[in-house]
C-alpha positions in Angstrom: -27.7 1.3 15.6 -24.7 -0.8 14.6 -22.2 0.6 12.1 -22.6 -1.0 8.7 -20.1 -3.7 7.8 -19.8 -4.0 4.0 -19.7 -7.1 1.9 -16.4 -7.7 0.2 -17.7 -7.1 -3.3 -18.4 -3.4 -2.4 -15.9 -0.6 -2.6 -13.5 -2.3 -4.9 -13.1 0.3 -7.6 -9.5 0.7 -8.9 -9.7 4.4 -9.1 -9.1 5.3 -5.4 -6.4 7.8 -6.2 -4.0 5.9 -3.8 -1.3 3.3 -4.2 -2.9 0.0 -3.5 -3.1 -3.8 -4.0 -6.4 -5.1 -5.4 -7.6 -8.7 -5.1 -10.6 -9.3 -7.3 -13.0 -12.2 -7.6 -10.6 -14.7 -6.0 -11.7 -18.3 -5.8 -10.1 -21.6 -4.8 -11.3 -25.1 -5.4 -9.4 -28.3 -4.6 -10.4 -31.8 -5.5 -13.7 -30.6 -6.8 -14.5 -28.8 -3.5 -15.0 -25.1 -3.4 -13.0 -23.5 -0.6 -13.2 -19.8 -1.4 -15.3 -17.8 -3.8 -15.7 -14.1 -4.9 -13.1 -12.8 -2.5 -12.4 -9.1 -3.1 -10.0 -6.9 -1.1 -8.6 -3.4 -1.7 -5.5 -2.8 0.4 -4.1 0.7 0.5 -0.3 1.2 0.8 0.6 2.0 4.3 -2.5 0.1 5.6 -2.6 -3.2 7.6 -5.6 -5.3 6.7 -6.3 -8.2 9.1 -8.1 -11.4 8.0 -10.1 -13.0 10.8 -12.6 -15.8 10.9 -13.4 -19.2 12.4 -11.0 -22.1 12.1 -11.2 -23.8 8.7 -12.7 -20.7 7.0 -9.9 -20.5 4.4 -7.8 -17.7 5.8 -4.4 -19.3 5.2 -5.6 -20.8 1.9 -6.3 -17.3 0.7 -2.7 -16.3 1.5 -1.4 -19.4 -0.4 -3.5 -18.5 -3.4 -2.2 -14.9 -3.4 1.3 -16.2 -3.2 0.6 -18.5 -6.2 1.3 -21.7 -4.3 -2.1 -23.2 -5.1 -4.3 -22.8 -8.2 -7.0 -20.0 -8.1 -9.1 -17.8 -10.3 -9.4 -14.1 -10.1 -7.0 -11.2 -10.4 -4.2 -9.7 -8.2 -3.0 -6.3 -9.2 -0.7 -3.6 -7.7 -1.6 0.0 -8.7 0.2 3.2 -8.0 -1.5 6.5 -7.3 -1.8 7.2 -11.0 -3.8 4.0 -11.4 -0.9 2.4 -13.3 0.4 -0.9 -12.1 1.3 -4.6 -12.6 -0.6 -7.9 -12.3 2.5 -9.4 -10.7 3.3 -7.3 -7.6 6.4 -8.3 -5.5 5.4 -10.1 -2.3 7.0 -10.8 1.0 5.8 -13.7 3.2 6.3 -14.5 6.9 4.9 -18.0 7.8 3.5 -19.2 11.1 6.7 -21.1 11.9 9.9 -22.5 10.3 10.8 -26.0 11.1 14.5 -26.0 12.1 17.1 -28.6 13.2 18.3 -27.1 16.5 21.6 -28.9 16.0 22.3 -27.3 12.6 25.2 -24.9 12.4 23.3 -22.7 9.9 23.4 -19.1 11.0 21.2 -16.1 10.2 23.8 -14.9 7.7 23.8 -18.3 6.0 20.0 -18.2 5.7 20.1 -14.8 4.0 22.9 -15.7 1.7 21.1 -18.9 0.5 17.7 -17.3 0.3 18.9 -14.3 -1.7 20.9 -16.6 -4.0 24.1 -14.6 -3.3 26.2 -17.7 -3.0 26.2 -21.2 -1.6 26.1 -21.2 2.2 29.4 -22.9 2.7 31.4 -20.1 1.2 32.9 -17.3 3.3 31.2 -13.9 2.8 32.9 -10.7 1.6 32.2 -7.6 3.7 29.7 -6.2 1.2 27.5 -9.2 1.6 27.7 -9.1 5.4 26.9 -5.4 5.3 23.8 -5.9 3.1 22.4 -8.6 5.4 23.1 -6.5 8.5 21.4 -3.5 6.9 18.3 -5.7 6.1 18.2 -7.1 9.6 18.4 -3.6 11.0 14.9 -2.9 9.5 13.5 -5.3 12.1 15.9 -4.5 15.0 17.6 -7.9 14.4 21.1 -6.9 13.2 22.7 -8.3 16.4 21.5 -11.7 15.4 23.5 -12.0 12.2 26.0 -14.6 13.5 23.6 -16.6 15.7 22.6 -20.1 14.8 19.0 -20.4 13.7 18.4 -23.2 16.2 19.3 -21.0 19.1 16.9 -18.1 18.3 13.8 -17.5 20.4 10.4 -17.5 18.7 10.3 -13.7 18.6 13.9 -13.4 17.3 13.3 -15.9 14.5 10.1 -14.1 13.4 12.0 -10.8 13.2 14.6 -12.5 11.1 12.0 -14.0 8.8 10.3 -10.6 8.6 13.6 -9.0 7.6 14.1 -11.6 4.9 10.6 -10.9 3.6 11.5 -7.3 3.2 14.5 -7.9 0.8 13.5 -6.6 -1.7 10.9 -4.3 -0.3 7.6 -5.8 -1.5 4.4 -4.2 -2.8 2.4 -6.6 -0.5 3.6 -8.2 2.8 1.7 -11.3 3.9 1.8 -12.4 7.5 0.3 -15.8 8.4 -0.2 -16.0 12.2 3.4 -14.7 12.6 3.4 -14.5 16.4 2.0 -18.0 17.1 3.7 -19.3 20.2 5.7 -16.2 20.9 5.8 -14.6 24.4 4.1 -11.3 25.1 7.2 -9.2 24.9 8.2 -10.8 21.6 4.7 -10.4 20.3 4.5 -6.7 21.1 7.9 -6.0 19.6 7.0 -7.8 16.4 3.8 -5.8 15.9 5.5 -2.5 16.8 8.1 -3.3 14.2 5.5 -4.0 11.6 3.7 -0.8 12.4 6.9 1.2 11.9 7.7 -0.6 8.7 4.4 -0.1 7.0 4.7 3.7 7.6 8.4 3.9 6.6 8.0 1.9 3.4 4.3 2.5 2.6 3.6 -1.2 2.6 0.3 -3.0 1.9 0.1 -5.6 4.6 -2.3 -8.6 4.8 -2.3 -10.3 8.2 -4.0 -13.5 9.2 -4.6 -13.6 13.0 -6.8 -15.2 15.7 -5.8 -12.6 18.3 -8.7 -10.1 18.1 -7.1 -7.8 20.7 -4.0 -7.3 18.5 -6.2 -6.9 15.4 -8.2 -4.2 17.2 -5.0 -2.4 18.2 -2.9 -2.5 15.0 -5.2 -3.1 12.0 -6.6 -0.3 9.8 -9.1 -2.6 8.1 -10.5 -6.0 9.0 -12.0 -8.6 6.7 -14.1 -11.4 8.2 -13.8 -14.7 6.2 -16.8 -17.1 6.7 -18.9 -19.4 4.5 -16.1 -19.5 1.8 -16.0 -15.7 1.2 -15.4 -12.3 2.9 -18.8 -11.7 4.5 -17.9 -8.4 6.1 -15.1 -5.8 5.9 -14.5 -2.4 7.2 -12.7 -0.6 10.1 -12.2 -2.7 13.3 -15.1 -0.9 15.0 -17.4 -1.6 12.1 -16.5 -5.3 11.8 -16.4 -6.1 15.5 -19.9 -4.5 15.9 -21.4 -6.5 13.0 -24.0 -9.1 14.1 -22.4 -12.0 12.1 -19.0 -11.3 13.7 -20.6 -11.1 17.2 -22.3 -14.4 16.6 -19.0 -16.0 15.7 -16.7 -14.6 18.4 -19.2 -13.8 21.1 -21.1 -10.8 22.4 -18.9 -10.6 25.5 -15.8 -9.9 23.4 -17.6 -7.3 21.3 -18.7 -5.4 24.4 -15.1 -5.6 25.8 -13.7 -4.3 22.6 -16.2 -1.4 22.5 -15.4 -0.5 26.1 -11.6 -0.7 25.5 -11.9 1.4 22.4 -14.0 4.1 24.3 -11.3 4.2 27.0 -8.5 4.5 24.4 -10.2 7.4 22.6 -10.9 9.2 25.9 -7.3 8.7 27.1 -6.0 10.1 23.8 -7.3 13.5 24.8 -5.8 13.5 28.2 -2.7 15.6 28.7 
């Protein structure tokens, strides 16, 4: 018997007794066309929730709606453990990519100074500004990149820089939209290891859009399957990847491989 994979409308009570971000009855329509409807998510602080689904299902649209970049209906609320909170949580965002002019002299330090509105980028920076940027970059093991030109960074280096930028100030909710697209295996692993440490250190609620099911299986605490304009299924990775509707979308072979790998991982965890 397969584990039950719940519909998104279930399990969304505010009173969970934990710090969390709640997305309630979210919907998006553009040009008279409904793109998303009745989207509900409950993301505990310290948890990484992955959004998966077929191409064109509306995964990135959901992130843009949460960011407020496109009109939507529904509610977004951050709640502390006492069930007190705000309807305007602070958010950090790491995009799929950043289009850069490789010939530009703009450095990582310049980017931070401009983004944080500390001063125009053509000014020289006092030590306290440089120290703040270096401290922020250290959160993602990127402090050594502070003086490098943006156009010379590798894909993995640039994403760690953007991740650091998204963490100043530390947000209630961190949004990652396919953040490792086009990055080599080493850079990919380092990025997700860094995210895993950050969510524990800062008790972050993290929402990740990804097509890489292997990475989702390894790093996500919860998974939400977006299909047919809504979240059709949500739960633990094991529950979601065992659900019939997910198997039909991604293939039975992948589901069997995941279950086999998960069995090996659990067995190896008890080996000394």
